[in-house]
N, C-alpha and C positions, 0 to 999 in steps of 0.2 A: 814467585812474585810476592809483592807486599799487599796487605789488605788490613782494613780495620774490621776486627772480628768480634761478634757478640759471643762471649765465652764466660760461662759460670756467672751470668748476670752482669757482666762488666764489658766494656768496650776496650779492646787491646789491639795494638798494632803488632803484627807478626808476619812471617813469611809462610807461604803455603804453595803446594805444587800448582803450576799453571794448568788450566783446564785444557783438555785435548778434545777437539771437535769430532763428533761421530757423524754418521751419514745424516744429511739434512740440517746440519748445524754449521754455524759460522763462529770463528774465533775473532774476537774484537778487543781492541784496546779502549778502556774507558777514558773518555776525555773529560766528562763532567757528569756529576750525579747529584741530584737534589736530595736534601734531607726532608723527608715527609713527616707530617704530624703523626702518621701511622707508625713510623719508625720510633718516634718518641714514646708512643703508647705501647708498642711492642716491647721496648726495652723496660718500661716501667711495670707493665702488666703481663709479662711473658707467660707466667704460669696460668693466669686467667685466660689468655688468648689460646693456649694449648688446650685447656679444659673445654672451652666453648667449641673450638675447631673439631674436637673429637665427636661432638654431638651433631655436627653439620654433615649431612650425607655428601660424599664425594670429595670432602676436604681432607688433606693430609697434614696433620699437626707437626710443628717443629719438634725435634728431639733436643731438649735443652741440655742434655748431657754431651752433645756434640757441638762443634763449631757452626756458626751461622754468619753469613755475610749479607747484611742488609743492602738495600739500594734498588729501587724500581723506577726511578725517574732519571733517565740517562741519555746521553749522546755519545756515540762511540766511533771508532775508526776500524775499518775492515783490515784484518791481518791475514786470515787464511780460512780455508773451508775444510769440512770433513770429507771423507772418501765418498765418491759417487754423488756429490752434491753440485748442482748447477752453479757455476760461478758467474752470477749475473752482474756483480759489482766488483770492480778491480780493487786490490789492496790500496789503502790510503783514503778510500771513499768514506765520508762521514755519514753515519746512519743513526736512525732511531728505531725503536721497536716496542711493541707491547711487551710487558715483562712476563712472557709466557713461553714455555718450551713445549713443543708438540711431541707427544710420545704415542706409542701404539695403543695404549689404554686410556688416552685422553690427555688434555693439557695439564701442565704442571707449572706452578707459580715460580717466579724468580724474585728473590729478595727476602723471603721468609722460608727458605728451603735449606735442608742439610745437604742436598745433592747438587743444586745449582747456585753458584755464588752470584751475588748482586753487584751493583755498581760501586760499592765501597772497596773494590779491588782493582788492581791495575789492569787485569784482563778478565773477560767473562765470555760465556757462550750465548748465542742467540739462535733462534729457529730461523733458518735462512728464508723460508717462504713468508715470514712475517716482517722482515726487515724493510724499512723505507729509507730511501736516500734523502739526505737533508738537502732541500732546494738551495741552489747557488745563492750565496750572499747572506743566508741566515746564520747569525752568530751561533757558535757552539753552545754558549751559555743560554741562549734563548731556545734553541732546539731541545735542550734538556728539560724545558718546561712543558713539552708536549703532553706528558702524562698527566700532570695536575690540571692543565687546561682541559684535557679530555674529560676529566671527572666532572668539571663544571658544565661542560657542554652536554654530557650525558644526563646530568640531573635536570637540566632545563628541558631536554627532549622528553624525559620520562614524565614531566609535569603536564604534558599534552596541552600546551597553551594554545588558545585560539586568537589572542591578540588584544583582548579587552580586559585582562586581569590586572589586579593591583598587587605587584610583587613586593615582598619584604624579605631581605636577606639578613639573617641573624648570625653574626660572626664574620669578620672580614679578614680572616687569615687567607692563605693561598687558595684554598678551595672556595671560600666565600667570594673572593675577588674574581675567581674564574667564573663562578655563577653570575656575578654582576656583568662581566664581559659578555657572556653568552646571552643574557637577557637584553643587553644593549643591542647586540647584533640582530636580535629578533624584533627590535623596536617595541618591546614591552615596557612601557613607561607610564608614570614616573616610578623609578626604582628607589625604594627606601632601603637603607642599609644601617645596621646598628652594630656598634662595637664600643667597648669601654676605652679602647686605645685611640688617642688622638691621631697618631701616625697612621694607623690602619684606616681610620675614617678618611684621612687625606688621600690615601691610596685608593679607597673606594670611589672617591670622586674622580680620580684619574682613570679608573677602569670603567666609569660610566654611571655611577650612582647619581641620582638627582637630589635626593634628600639624605643627609647623614645625621644620625642621632646617637647621642651618648645616653645609654640606658640609665646611667646614674642620675641624669638630669631630666629626662623626658621619656615618656612611654612611646616606643616606636610604633606600636600598634595603632596609636591615635593618629599617626600620620598617613595611614593607608587611604588611598583615594576612595571617597564615598561612592556608593552605588555600583561598585564593581566587585567581582569575585576575588577575594583575597587568596594569594598563593604565597605561603611562607616557606622559606628554605632555611632549615636549621643546619648550620654549618659549623657548630662548635663541638658537639660530641661529648657533653658532660651531663651527668645525671641531673634531672630537674627541668631541662630545656623543653622536652616534649610536653610535659605536664603544663609548663608555663604557656606554651603555645595553645594547648587545648583550652586553657582557662581564658586566655586573652583574645584568641582569634574570633572574628565575627562568624555568624551563621553561614553555613555552606562553604566555609573556607577549605582550602586544600593545604596540607602540611607535607612537605617533602623533606625527609630526614637524610641529609648528606653527611653530617658529622658522624664519625665512628666512635661510639661509646663502648669502652671496654669493661664497664662495670654494670651491675644490675641497676635497672632504672624503673621505678614504680610510676604508674599512671592511673588516673581515675577515669575509666572509660565513659562514665556518665556525662562528663563535659562534652565529649565528642558525640555522644548519642543525642543529647538534647539539641545540639547545634548542627547535627548531621554533617560532621566534619570528615573529610577523606584524609587518610593517613597513608603516605607512600614512602617506603624505604628504597634507597637506591645504592648501587655499588658499581664502581668501575665504569666501563664504556664498551662500545662495540668497535670492531676493527675499522668500520667506516668513520665513526666519530673520532677515533685516534688519528686517522689519516687526515680528516678534515681539520682537526686542531693544529696539526703540523702546517697545513696550508695556510690557515688563518694567521699563524705566527709569521710565516714566510712572507705573506702579503702585507704585513703590518697592520692587520685588522685588530690586533690585540697588543697593547703596550707592554711588551715583555720586559722592557728595561725598568719598569716600575716595581717589578717583583723581586729581582735579585739584589740582596743587600750585603752579601759577603761571599768570598771564595776562600777555600782552605785546602790544605793537604790532608793526607790520612792521619798524620800525627795530631791534628787539631780537632778531630771529629768529636771526641769525648767532651772537650770544652764547648764545642758548638751546640751539643745537646743541652748544655746548661744555658748558653746564650739565648737559645730559641725560646726559653721560658719567658723572656722579656719582650713583649710585642712592640714596645717603644723603640727597640733597637733593630729587630730583624723580622723579615717576612720569609725570605727563602735564602738559605745558605747552600751554596754548591760546593761539592767536593771535587777537586781535581787531583786524582790519585797520584799523578806524576809530579805534582807540585811539591817543593821542599817545605820543611817545617817553617812556619812563620808565626811567632807568638802574637803578633798584632793582627793576624789575618781576619779575625772575626770581631775586632773592636771597631765597629762602624757606628757612628752616630749620624744625626741629621742636622742640617742647618737650613735656615730660610734664605733663599736667594733675595738679596736686597732689591733687585730690579723687578722681582715678581713674587709677591708674598704668597702666591699659591703654588709655587714650585719648591720641591724639596729635593735636595741632592745628598748623595752619600759622601762622607768625608772620613778618611783614615785618621786615627789618633795615634 
């Protein structure tokens, strides 16, 4: 089978043996897989990621001397089952799953593994008990967004909101937009969202933000509703953002760190101490949150169409990694491994609908 492989610090397209399902596993055809910001970080900071992973109990680091196939945001089609595995879903059924393989000694991740290929390949393995059927009518490209939506849902759940908080979302990439959607569904408003990108601020409004701020022109912390406990969601993941939040957040604020920073980041605890700020780090989601996110997409509770700004084949992945560095052009690019090479696939810009100045549409160039 063909796959885009992370090899010797580069992304290359090559063939590799198709995986063979073992007991409890399902063989699937990858229909669509999103490129996550964590994939971009992993490619850029691979050695740092390995170094830190070695120091985290229970985590298995990538072996960078061997091939790795990224991809943990996917929608697939059932092909076959491993021996002695209950065949709950017939071949051809579209499915989603948490990117986890269940083994005797505990769960193993998919997408940053030397053993299990991720969704940047034509075929992959899933743990049969974790697979969820895509509800009828939900587009494949939208089902592939279940994983990043679940990250936002989980972050809001971990914030333990009671309904009268003043939320601020810093960073309106895919995860920040998912956080905004989850806040809207919990009726925690007004939602303030901040991003330097005009296009992402427009998307934030579509996902449910009430106030959008360009930090270059205005301090987003000044727009927080007065008299309510501030809850800040840091969804960028670059050094300096946590310190900035500690300095600017009001007293008794809660900071939820959702962005994954791959570099050392210095903070001055005294700012948090004198203002009695709570600092919460979050990761991933629970199985229930993942299943709920799929239902929310299927029910139309989240505007999935706002997030997908490009579709590509395996040959265009390396170029897409570069394209995603420009937030004015892209939010979420989906890989369709069976799609042919298309040099224009990720060249998508935006234009304003003349009949509705608030609507933005994608247009191929």
